[in-house]
C-alpha positions as a printed Julia matrix, in Angstrom:
741×3 Matrix{Float64}:
 -22.85   33.94  -31.28
 -19.69   31.88  -31.67
 -18.52   30.22  -34.85
 -16.61   27.08  -35.83
 -17.61   25.29  -32.63
 -15.76   27.77  -30.38
 -17.29   28.62  -27.01
 -16.45   32.3   -27.49
 -16.08   34.45  -30.57
 -13.67   37.03  -29.17
 -11.82   36.84  -25.85
 -10.11   39.92  -24.45
  -7.27   39.33  -21.99
  -6.49   42.49  -20.0
  -2.98   42.01  -18.62
  -0.38   39.78  -20.3
   1.63   38.61  -17.32
   2.28   34.96  -16.48
  -1.38   34.05  -15.86
  -2.94   36.25  -18.54
  -0.37   35.19  -21.13
  -0.67   31.51  -20.24
  -4.46   31.66  -20.46
  -4.32   33.44  -23.82
  -1.91   30.83  -25.15
  -3.98   27.92  -23.79
  -7.16   29.35  -25.33
  -5.47   29.74  -28.71
  -4.06   26.21  -28.6
  -7.4    24.68  -27.62
  -9.45   26.53  -30.22
 -12.01   27.44  -27.59
 -12.23   31.01  -28.95
 -12.18   32.31  -32.51
  -9.98   35.31  -31.67
  -7.83   36.18  -28.64
  -7.0    39.85  -28.28
  -4.62   41.18  -25.65
  -4.07   44.48  -23.94
  -1.32   45.47  -21.52
  -0.06   48.91  -20.53
   3.45   47.61  -21.14
   3.7    47.93  -24.89
   6.83   45.79  -25.06
   5.04   42.88  -23.35
   2.13   43.3   -25.73
   4.39   43.23  -28.78
   6.22   40.19  -27.43
   2.92   38.4   -26.88
   2.02   38.89  -30.53
   5.49   37.87  -31.69
   5.39   34.65  -29.64
   1.94   33.75  -30.97
   0.32   34.04  -27.56
  -2.41   36.38  -28.83
  -4.04   36.89  -32.22
  -4.38   40.65  -32.03
  -2.97   43.61  -30.12
  -5.47   46.13  -28.76
  -4.37   49.75  -28.66
  -6.52   50.45  -25.6
  -8.85   48.84  -23.11
 -11.74   50.16  -25.16
 -10.43   48.45  -28.31
  -9.94   45.18  -26.43
 -13.35   45.1   -24.77
 -15.51   46.34  -27.64
 -17.07   43.38  -29.43
 -15.67   40.78  -27.0
 -18.03   38.2   -25.52
 -15.54   37.26  -22.78
 -13.34   39.73  -20.91
 -10.7    38.37  -18.53
  -9.02   40.67  -16.0
  -5.49   39.42  -15.37
  -4.16   42.48  -13.57
  -2.81   42.93  -10.01
  -5.71   42.8    -7.56
  -5.1    46.34   -6.32
  -5.44   47.63   -9.9
  -8.8    45.95  -10.49
 -11.09   48.88   -9.71
  -9.26   51.27  -12.01
  -9.37   48.76  -14.87
 -13.07   48.1   -14.28
 -13.69   51.85  -14.59
 -12.02   51.75  -18.0
 -13.91   48.63  -19.09
 -17.41   49.63  -18.06
 -18.35   52.0   -20.93
 -17.29   49.48  -23.59
 -18.54   46.19  -22.16
 -21.1    44.47  -24.38
 -24.49   43.89  -22.71
 -24.23   40.11  -22.96
 -20.46   39.84  -22.44
 -19.13   37.62  -19.66
 -16.63   39.23  -17.27
 -14.24   37.2   -15.12
 -10.88   37.55  -13.41
  -7.93   35.44  -12.25
  -7.12   37.14   -8.96
  -6.17   35.35   -5.75
  -8.79   37.17   -3.63
 -12.48   37.38   -4.42
 -14.1    39.61   -1.79
 -12.12   42.6    -3.01
 -13.03   41.86   -6.63
 -16.73   41.66   -5.77
 -16.52   44.96   -3.87
 -14.78   46.6    -6.83
 -17.44   45.35   -9.27
 -20.26   46.63   -7.05
 -18.55   50.01   -6.62
 -17.96   50.5   -10.34
 -21.27   49.14  -11.63
 -23.43   50.49   -8.8
 -24.37   46.98   -7.71
 -23.71   43.46   -8.89
 -23.25   43.16  -12.65
 -25.22   40.07  -13.75
 -22.64   38.6   -16.13
 -19.7    38.54  -13.72
 -18.26   35.21  -12.56
 -15.13   35.62  -10.4
 -12.41   33.04  -11.01
  -9.05   31.95   -9.63
  -6.69   29.45  -11.27
  -4.59   27.61   -8.66
  -1.45   27.62  -10.75
   1.6    29.77  -11.07
   5.37   30.08  -11.07
   8.06   32.24   -9.54
   8.61   33.57  -13.06
   6.61   36.49  -14.37
   5.88   38.32  -17.59
   4.57   37.2   -20.95
   7.83   35.45  -21.83
   7.07   32.97  -19.01
   3.63   32.21  -20.47
   2.97   28.48  -20.68
  -0.14   27.02  -22.37
   0.23   23.9   -20.18
   0.22   25.88  -16.94
  -3.36   24.92  -16.03
  -3.26   21.26  -17.05
  -4.21   19.07  -14.06
  -4.53   22.16  -11.88
  -7.65   23.54  -10.28
  -9.62   26.62  -11.13
 -12.06   27.94   -8.55
 -15.12   29.82   -9.76
 -17.21   31.77   -7.23
 -20.49   32.43   -9.07
 -23.36   34.29   -7.39
 -26.46   32.32   -6.41
 -28.43   33.74   -9.34
 -25.74   33.07  -11.94
 -26.79   32.44  -15.53
 -26.15   28.7   -15.76
 -25.45   28.87  -19.48
 -22.73   31.47  -18.93
 -21.28   29.43  -16.07
 -21.19   26.36  -18.31
 -19.35   28.32  -21.03
 -16.72   29.59  -18.61
 -16.31   26.15  -17.06
 -15.91   24.71  -20.55
 -13.2    27.23  -21.42
 -11.11   26.31  -18.39
 -11.65   22.6   -18.93
 -10.46   22.97  -22.53
  -7.31   24.51  -21.05
  -6.8    21.3   -19.05
  -8.02   22.51  -15.65
 -10.36   20.92  -13.12
 -13.08   23.41  -12.26
 -14.49   23.71   -8.73
 -17.06   26.12   -7.34
 -17.43   27.69   -3.9
 -18.63   30.88   -2.27
 -16.58   34.08   -2.33
 -16.13   34.17    1.45
 -15.14   30.52    1.69
 -12.64   30.94   -1.14
 -10.88   33.76    0.65
 -10.75   31.87    3.96
  -9.38   28.74    2.28
  -6.78   30.59    0.23
  -5.66   32.62    3.23
  -4.79   29.36    4.98
  -3.48   27.27    2.1
  -1.74   29.83   -0.11
  -1.39   33.25    1.44
  -0.09   32.17    4.87
   2.56   29.79    3.4
   3.82   32.59    1.16
   3.95   34.99    4.1
   5.9    32.46    6.19
   8.32   31.81    3.32
   8.94   35.54    2.78
   9.42   36.07    6.52
  11.69   33.06    7.06
  14.01   33.91    4.18
  14.12   37.56    5.25
  14.92   36.58    8.85
  17.69   34.17    7.9
  19.13   36.55    5.33
  19.69   39.02    8.17
  21.71   36.56   10.24
  25.48   37.01   10.43
  26.02   33.46    9.2
  23.53   33.8     6.37
  25.95   32.5     3.73
  26.44   29.21    5.58
  22.73   28.97    6.38
  21.8    29.02    2.71
  24.84   27.03    1.56
  24.03   24.06    3.78
  20.24   24.21    3.52
  18.68   20.84    2.7
  16.07   20.08    0.07
  13.15   20.66    2.42
  14.27   24.22    3.1
  14.72   24.93   -0.59
  11.34   23.43   -1.47
   9.49   25.37    1.21
  11.18   28.72    0.59
  10.99   28.49   -3.22
   7.81   30.57   -3.13
   9.71   33.45   -1.5
  11.0    34.14   -5.02
   7.47   35.08   -6.13
   6.55   38.56   -7.37
   6.7    40.91   -4.32
   4.32   43.47   -5.83
   1.68   40.85   -6.58
   1.86   39.42   -3.06
   1.84   42.88   -1.52
  -1.48   43.44   -3.28
  -2.89   40.04   -2.3
  -2.16   40.43    1.41
  -3.7    43.88    1.57
  -6.72   42.83   -0.48
  -7.44   39.74    1.64
  -6.44   41.46    4.88
  -9.17   40.21    7.22
  -8.94   36.53    6.29
  -5.13   36.64    6.34
  -5.06   38.28    9.77
  -7.37   35.62   11.18
  -5.2    32.77    9.95
  -2.0    34.55   11.09
  -3.45   34.93   14.6
  -4.42   31.27   14.64
  -1.01   30.16   13.42
   0.81   32.44   15.86
  -1.19   31.03   18.77
  -0.31   27.46   17.78
   3.33   28.38   17.22
   3.46   29.89   20.72
   2.12   26.61   22.12
   4.88   24.67   20.35
   7.46   27.11   21.69
   6.15   26.58   25.22
   6.19   22.8    24.76
   9.84   22.89   23.68
  10.79   25.26   26.51
   9.05   23.05   29.07
  10.34   19.74   27.68
   6.71   18.8    27.0
   7.25   15.86   24.68
   3.63   14.69   24.87
   2.36   17.92   23.32
   4.99   17.81   20.59
   4.14   14.19   19.77
   0.42   14.97   19.68
   0.82   17.94   17.35
   3.36   16.29   15.06
   1.38   13.03   14.86
  -1.83   14.92   14.16
  -0.16   17.01   11.46
   1.51   14.03    9.78
  -1.7    12.04    9.8
  -3.76   14.99    8.6
  -1.42   15.46    5.64
  -1.65   11.79    4.69
  -5.36   11.53    5.49
  -6.48   14.41    3.34
  -4.13   13.45    0.53
  -5.85   10.07    0.38
  -9.38   11.29    0.91
  -9.27   14.15   -1.57
  -7.09   12.37   -4.14
  -4.74   15.3    -4.25
  -7.45   17.95   -4.37
  -6.97   20.89   -2.06
 -10.59   21.95   -1.7
 -13.76   20.06   -0.79
 -16.71   20.76   -3.07
 -19.73   18.82   -4.2
 -17.97   17.81   -7.39
 -14.5    17.21   -6.02
 -14.54   13.43   -5.97
 -13.09   11.53   -8.9
 -15.54    9.28  -10.7
 -14.65    5.59  -10.67
 -16.19    3.04  -13.02
 -15.94   -0.74  -12.71
 -15.71   -2.7   -15.97
 -16.39   -6.41  -15.59
 -15.99   -9.26  -18.04
 -18.4   -12.18  -17.68
 -17.68  -15.59  -16.2
 -14.91  -17.14  -14.16
 -14.48  -19.09  -10.95
 -13.18  -18.15   -7.5
 -10.18  -19.65   -5.75
  -7.54  -18.68   -3.22
  -6.73  -18.15    0.44
  -7.39  -14.54    1.45
  -8.0   -12.19    4.35
 -10.34   -9.28    3.73
  -9.77   -5.93    5.49
 -10.57   -5.38    9.15
 -14.11   -4.95   10.41
 -15.24   -1.36    9.89
 -17.66   -1.34   12.82
 -15.0    -2.57   15.23
 -12.36   -0.24   13.76
 -14.59    2.79   14.4
 -15.3     1.73   17.97
 -11.68    0.88   18.77
 -10.66    4.47   18.04
 -13.6     5.97   19.9
 -13.22    3.97   23.1
  -9.42    3.98   22.97
  -9.51    7.78   22.83
 -11.79    7.94   25.9
  -9.81    5.39   27.89
  -7.11    6.02   30.47
  -3.78    4.75   29.13
  -2.5     3.56   25.76
  -4.61    1.28   23.57
  -2.97   -0.7    20.77
  -5.04   -1.87   17.82
  -4.07   -4.48   15.22
  -5.98   -5.09   12.0
  -7.43   -1.56   11.85
  -9.31   -0.92    8.6
  -7.48    1.8     6.69
 -10.54    2.79    4.69
 -11.63    6.38    4.27
 -14.48    6.2     6.78
 -12.34    4.7     9.54
  -9.56    7.19    8.81
 -12.09   10.01    9.1
 -13.02    8.79   12.59
  -9.36    8.59   13.54
  -8.71   12.1    12.26
 -11.73   13.49   14.08
 -10.31   12.34   17.41
  -6.94   13.84   16.54
  -8.83   17.07   15.92
 -10.16   16.77   19.48
  -6.7    16.56   21.01
  -6.06   12.79   21.05
  -2.57   11.6    20.13
  -2.84    8.66   17.73
   0.16    6.97   16.13
  -0.33    5.22   12.81
  -2.01    3.56   11.1
   0.92    1.5     9.89
  -0.12   -1.72    8.16
  -3.22   -1.82   10.34
  -1.44   -1.01   13.62
  -2.64    2.0    15.62
  -1.52    3.26   19.04
  -4.02    5.53   20.82
  -2.94    7.69   23.76
  -6.25    7.94   25.6
  -7.27   11.21   27.23
  -9.87    9.81   29.6
 -13.62   10.01   29.36
 -13.64   13.76   30.03
 -10.44   14.67   28.22
 -11.59   15.6    24.71
 -10.84   19.14   23.54
 -12.92   21.41   21.34
 -12.15   20.87   17.65
 -11.14   23.89   15.61
 -13.87   23.35   13.06
 -16.46   20.85   11.85
 -15.6    17.16   12.16
 -15.74   15.6     8.69
 -16.86   11.96    8.78
 -16.79   11.07    5.09
 -19.45    8.57    4.08
 -19.95    6.92    7.47
 -23.41    6.91    8.99
 -22.04    4.73   11.78
 -19.48    7.35   12.74
 -21.93   10.24   12.62
 -24.54    8.52   14.77
 -22.02    7.28   17.34
 -20.25   10.65   17.46
 -23.59   12.31   18.15
 -23.89   10.27   21.34
 -20.3    10.86   22.43
 -20.44   14.61   21.84
 -23.91   15.32   23.24
 -22.57   15.99   26.76
 -19.16   17.48   25.97
 -18.43   20.96   27.35
 -17.81   22.36   23.84
 -19.91   22.93   20.73
 -19.32   20.62   17.78
 -20.52   20.11   14.23
 -20.6    16.83   12.32
 -20.43   16.88    8.52
 -19.97   14.31    5.77
 -19.89   13.81    2.04
 -22.83   14.35   -0.3
 -24.18   10.84    0.28
 -24.02   11.03    4.08
 -25.62   14.47    3.98
 -28.81   12.88    2.63
 -29.17   10.3     5.39
 -31.67   10.7     8.27
 -30.22   11.56   11.67
 -33.47   12.25   13.5
 -33.45    8.66   14.74
 -30.52    9.57   17.03
 -31.18   13.28   17.47
 -34.68   12.76   18.9
 -33.8    10.34   21.75
 -30.65   12.36   22.52
 -32.84   15.44   22.9
 -34.99   13.43   25.3
 -31.82   12.94   27.39
 -31.22   16.71   27.43
 -28.99   17.21   24.39
 -29.36   20.27   22.19
 -28.9    19.24   18.55
 -29.77   21.1    15.37
 -30.03   19.34   12.01
 -30.62   20.4     8.45
 -34.05   20.06    6.84
 -35.54   16.62    7.24
 -33.29   15.76   10.19
 -30.27   15.4     7.92
 -26.63   16.43    8.42
 -24.85   18.54    9.33
 -25.48   17.99   13.04
 -24.73   20.96   15.27
 -24.39   19.9    18.9
 -24.51   22.48   21.69
 -21.94   21.9    24.41
 -22.35   22.15   28.16
 -25.6    20.18   28.42
 -26.41   17.91   31.35
 -27.77   14.55   30.19
 -30.15   12.33   32.13
 -30.47    8.62   31.49
 -33.64    7.37   29.78
 -35.16    4.08   28.74
 -35.64    3.97   24.99
 -37.73    1.45   23.08
 -36.34    1.41   19.54
 -39.12    1.38   16.93
 -36.76   -0.18   14.37
 -33.79   -2.41   15.14
 -30.59   -0.4    14.67
 -27.18   -1.06   16.18
 -26.17    2.52   15.38
 -29.04    4.04   17.38
 -28.45    1.63   20.26
 -24.73    2.39   20.33
 -25.31    6.14   20.11
 -27.52    6.13   23.2
 -25.27    3.82   25.2
 -22.28    6.06   24.47
 -24.29    9.12   25.51
 -25.21    7.16   28.63
 -21.55    7.11   29.69
 -21.98   10.83   30.41
 -25.58   10.81   31.66
 -26.82   10.88   35.21
 -28.36    7.56   36.16
 -29.1     4.57   33.95
 -29.52    4.66   30.18
 -31.2     1.59   28.71
 -32.16    0.61   25.19
 -34.56   -2.16   24.17
 -34.31   -3.44   20.61
 -37.17   -5.14   18.75
 -34.75   -7.65   17.21
 -31.1    -8.52   17.86
 -28.53   -6.17   16.29
 -24.75   -6.2    16.32
 -23.37   -5.86   19.82
 -19.82   -4.65   19.15
 -20.3    -1.59   21.35
 -21.43   -3.63   24.35
 -18.61   -6.14   23.92
 -15.97   -3.47   23.5
 -17.18   -1.39   26.44
 -16.84   -4.5    28.58
 -13.37   -5.07   27.13
 -12.4    -1.55   28.24
 -13.68   -2.33   31.74
 -16.99   -0.44   31.55
 -19.92   -2.54   32.86
 -22.8    -3.17   30.46
 -25.91   -4.9    31.79
 -27.96   -7.18   29.52
 -31.51   -8.21   30.33
 -33.03   -9.99   27.36
 -33.43   -7.45   24.57
 -32.36   -4.54   26.79
 -28.83   -3.2    27.21
 -28.02   -0.57   29.82
 -25.14    1.46   31.23
 -24.79    3.7    34.26
 -23.07    7.03   33.75
 -20.01    8.28   35.58
 -17.61    5.38   35.04
 -14.26    5.19   33.28
 -12.54    3.09   30.63
  -9.13    1.43   30.89
  -6.85    0.97   27.89
  -6.62   -2.48   26.34
  -5.33   -4.31   23.26
  -7.63   -4.95   20.29
  -7.19   -7.33   17.36
  -9.76   -6.34   14.74
 -11.11   -9.38   12.88
 -11.71   -9.4     9.14
 -15.03   -7.77    8.28
 -17.77  -10.33    7.63
 -19.59   -7.71    5.54
 -16.57   -7.57    3.23
 -16.2   -11.35    3.33
 -19.83  -11.65    2.2
 -18.99  -10.62   -1.36
 -16.56  -13.51   -1.65
 -18.86  -15.95    0.15
 -21.5   -15.3    -2.5
 -18.96  -15.18   -5.34
 -17.57  -18.62   -4.52
 -21.07  -20.01   -3.98
 -22.43  -18.98   -7.41
 -19.35  -19.5    -9.62
 -18.97  -23.1   -10.73
 -15.75  -24.85   -9.69
 -14.92  -22.38   -6.9
 -13.02  -23.15   -3.68
 -12.03  -20.22   -1.47
 -10.77  -19.83    2.11
 -11.26  -16.6     4.05
  -9.08  -16.11    7.15
  -9.74  -14.54   10.57
 -13.35  -13.55    9.82
 -15.38  -11.97   12.61
 -18.14  -14.35   13.71
 -20.05  -12.16   16.13
 -23.45  -13.86   16.61
 -25.18  -10.58   15.74
 -23.38  -10.43   12.38
 -23.57  -13.98   10.98
 -26.94  -13.6     9.29
 -25.29  -13.74    5.87
 -23.83  -17.17    6.65
 -27.12  -18.4     8.11
 -29.09  -17.24    5.06
 -26.61  -18.65    2.55
 -26.64  -22.0     4.34
 -30.45  -22.02    4.24
 -30.1   -21.49    0.49
 -27.8   -24.51    0.26
 -24.37  -22.85    0.3
 -21.35  -25.02    1.14
 -19.67  -22.99    3.9
 -17.36  -24.7     6.38
 -16.4   -22.92    9.63
 -12.85  -23.76   10.73
 -10.47  -22.87   13.57
 -13.03  -21.08   15.74
 -11.54  -18.96   18.53
 -12.19  -15.83   20.6
  -9.84  -12.84   20.3
 -10.38   -9.69   22.32
 -13.91  -10.71   23.21
 -14.91  -11.23   19.56
 -15.37  -14.72   18.05
 -13.42  -15.31   14.83
 -13.0   -18.24   12.45
 -11.69  -19.24    9.04
 -14.32  -19.94    6.38
 -14.02  -22.34    3.46
 -16.67  -21.91    0.78
 -17.19  -23.99   -2.35
 -19.6   -23.59   -5.23
 -23.07  -25.04   -4.69
 -26.52  -25.1    -6.26
 -28.49  -22.49   -4.34
 -32.25  -22.53   -3.85
 -34.65  -19.69   -3.23
 -36.03  -19.26    0.29
 -38.4   -17.15    2.33
 -35.78  -15.31    4.41
 -36.62  -15.62    8.13
 -37.35  -12.17    9.53
 -35.26  -12.84   12.63
 -32.22  -13.07   10.33
 -32.83   -9.68    8.7
 -31.12   -7.48   11.36
 -28.2    -9.92   11.43
 -27.52   -9.43    7.7
 -28.76   -5.9     7.09
 -25.57   -4.73    5.35
 -25.13   -7.89    3.29
 -28.47   -7.95    1.46
 -27.26   -6.31   -1.77
 -24.95   -9.24   -2.49
 -27.53  -11.71   -1.14
 -29.85  -10.39   -3.88
 -27.23  -11.6    -6.36
 -27.22  -15.02   -4.69
 -31.03  -15.09   -4.92
 -30.87  -14.27   -8.63
 -28.59  -17.28   -9.18
 -30.69  -19.65   -7.05
 -33.43  -22.01   -8.21
 -36.87  -20.84   -7.13
 -38.17  -17.7    -5.49
 -36.53  -15.71   -2.69
 -38.68  -13.4    -0.58
 -37.36  -10.71    1.77
 -39.64   -8.96    4.28
 -39.06   -6.67    7.26
 -36.06   -4.92    5.71
 -37.31   -1.32    5.47
 -34.01   -0.28    7.08
 -32.4    -0.92    3.68
 -34.18    2.11    2.27
 -32.2     4.56    4.44
 -28.68    3.25    3.96
 -26.13    4.91    1.65
 -28.86    4.54   -0.94
 -32.33    3.02   -1.06
 -30.73   -0.39   -1.41
 -33.96   -2.19   -2.23
 -34.83    0.07   -5.16
 -31.27    0.63   -6.37
 -30.58   -3.11   -6.44
 -33.88   -3.72   -8.24
 -32.97   -1.07  -10.82
 -29.49   -2.53  -11.23
 -30.84   -6.05  -11.7
 -33.31   -4.73  -14.27
 -30.4    -3.13  -16.14
 -28.86   -6.59  -16.61
 -32.14   -8.26  -17.52
 -33.39   -9.57  -14.17
 -36.99   -8.89  -13.14
 -37.91   -8.39   -9.48
 -40.92   -7.3    -7.46
 -40.24   -4.5    -4.99
 -42.33   -4.22   -1.82
 -42.42   -1.56    0.87
 -40.14   -3.54    3.19
 -38.4    -5.97    0.88
 -38.18   -7.63   -2.51
 -39.18  -10.81   -4.34
 -36.6   -12.31   -6.68
 -37.38  -15.19   -9.01
 -34.18  -17.18   -9.3
 -32.81  -18.81  -12.4
 -33.09  -15.72  -14.61
 -30.14  -15.13  -16.91
 -27.89  -12.22  -15.98
 -27.02  -10.27  -19.08
 -24.74   -7.34  -19.7
 -25.52   -3.7   -19.14
 -24.68   -0.52  -17.26
 -25.57   -0.26  -13.58
 -25.66    2.98  -11.59
 -24.46    2.23   -8.05
 -25.65    5.65   -6.82
 -22.37    6.02   -4.96
 -23.18    3.03   -2.73
 -20.1     0.86   -2.21
 -22.07   -2.31   -1.47
 -24.15   -1.96   -4.64
 -20.99   -1.56   -6.72
 -19.27   -4.61   -5.23
 -22.42   -6.72   -5.5
 -22.59   -6.27   -9.26
 -18.9    -7.1    -9.49
 -19.89  -10.47   -8.0
 -22.83  -10.75  -10.42
 -20.42  -10.66  -13.37
 -19.36  -14.23  -12.54
 -22.73  -15.44  -13.83
 -23.25  -12.81  -16.53
 -23.39  -13.55  -20.25
 -21.95  -10.18  -21.31
 -19.83   -7.37  -19.84
 -21.22   -5.26  -16.99
 -20.29   -1.63  -16.36
 -20.89   -0.2   -12.87
 -20.7     3.57  -12.47
 -20.12    5.85   -9.45
 -17.88    3.39   -7.58
 -15.48    5.77   -5.8
 -17.0     5.05   -2.39
 -15.85    1.42   -2.47
 -12.66    2.75   -0.88
 -14.67    3.83    2.17
 -15.2     0.27    3.38
 -13.0    -2.0     1.3
  -9.65   -0.54    0.24
  -7.97   -2.87   -2.22
 -11.21   -4.54   -3.31
 -10.39   -4.48   -7.01
  -6.95   -6.04   -6.55
  -8.25   -8.73   -4.19
 -11.16   -9.51   -6.51
  -8.79   -9.83   -9.46
  -6.59  -12.19   -7.45
  -9.49  -14.53   -6.71
 -10.78  -14.68  -10.28
 -13.23  -11.8   -10.83
 -12.43  -10.09  -14.14
 -12.63   -6.48  -12.99
 -10.87   -3.23  -13.85
 -11.42    0.22  -12.36
 -11.24    3.4   -14.43
 -11.03    6.93  -13.04
 -12.27   10.05  -14.71
């Protein structure tokens, strides 16, 4: 047992190089262990470690270090691991935790199994993503791991208490701890760490052998120095790493060499289009993943920063604003522009994470896309049959729209594909598109319960069908119409109630005929799309938060510019007007086939209503904030026929009811809706948004009528649909701050 609040009583560090010494020093500084003992075969390094205060005690041997220690850390070269494990084994305490800091994990696991005759239960492999060109205990730095990542690769049957202790130790040293499988770790590190080091070593060695090497290095710019800095790393250590992770490194070298050969051919053949496509894709990928992962290099279930909204009560709304571009139209502009012949230019593109994920996915399928730059995107279409096989899964972030529409587009491609998303998207049902696509001839595998990832078999011949949708859904309709572009014959979809028709409008704008017959939309396969220009209007779903905010906050007067007024999307305006909202529609016009207008909204006394069921599909995404409007209205508001809300980013009916309860508002939840008695006071409290961006923003609006502060947790996904929401809300009068961590 540990004492004095320390996680470990005695930690043995075997190997006092840069990493081992830095870890020992960080542990001592943090007080996470009662005693830190060190062992190194280099007696001078060991003595120096004691002199510098890096360790508490010097061990005369491995046996002395390990005996009585409840944590043993191997910080030795990876090729020396097995020999050290042989020395450790006889002295390791039965309940001691064993870990390492090596850059490859498969070799470590193999060494453990060889020495212990199988997997030793208290082993948790580890790898801190930190380092320096310097080496030795004199270079030890207790701050080395601060704001850096440590990857742990625990077995499936790991002792969770031991894992928590090891995680706690690294976190006390300032690191962010991630977990992944051994195999995935080695593949990722081969690409992101080992290959760059190999290239740096090779490039410097090649240039050093040139006759003009002195001038080459004398006139090298900062980029060359930055990239080749890692060639000054320890050669022995990297020799061991490359041999230990041989298979994964060889795979990534072969892949890189193939791509480098293609670039060489493009230069030799004056193929500027290929160069532009590769360079644009690489530039965008670098920026895209930097934004999406907030600087994190590896995707794991716990990789996303937590964001909390803190809201002060009261205030009024005023200003003249334009909310970001429509997400639905932004997605479709990239999709159809990529499949068109010619160059499509898009203005007003939403630079949110979901839309950027769609853009990146098409780059991964060989489409050259320039931008986005302040909402401007230029898409070099490849034609309806011009997509190329992606190198790996297509990551679509938090976007159910993207995943369902991609499923239709990819169902008839000649290559296999896999669609993945974040933790929230991975819980959402995809059977509603997979089943009718299978009826057309697609081969699609899903995870349990029809959930992502979707694995789509290439080379399938699709046949058009007529599909009667059991539940109104623009995403399902659009998915099948897009699949119909590739199907033999006619594909038609009948909807039980009107849903947004952006896909039909945009297909027509790209010159692809869409036939409408009442509630049925149909396309005939085998056509083509022609490039066009698109001006994406402001998203009415984003505008909805400010429409409600200005309606419920006394003394408000707000103008929203260039808002999309598609008849299948204006349910939120219709419902608010039925409740008595003062919304004036100004400067109506049609741009790129989509109606737009400016909206002026002033505060008004709202009244509860029985929401007409025909309006439900027209406002399906806006109901969370409409629940806030209903809370502030006089009388009762009843919603029916909205079961679709239960399978959005969250169960929006229940999550909103729980959130309202947290701030003192009682509701009655039904299977397909909710009953809200207006006029109840909104108090303060903490609301869990369940990672649903619309829930988070709705309670930001609720703060305008609250009597005490509101805290909303799990708000990181607001960036998926509304980048800049906090700043825009602050500018109009909502007293909101966002905290990360």
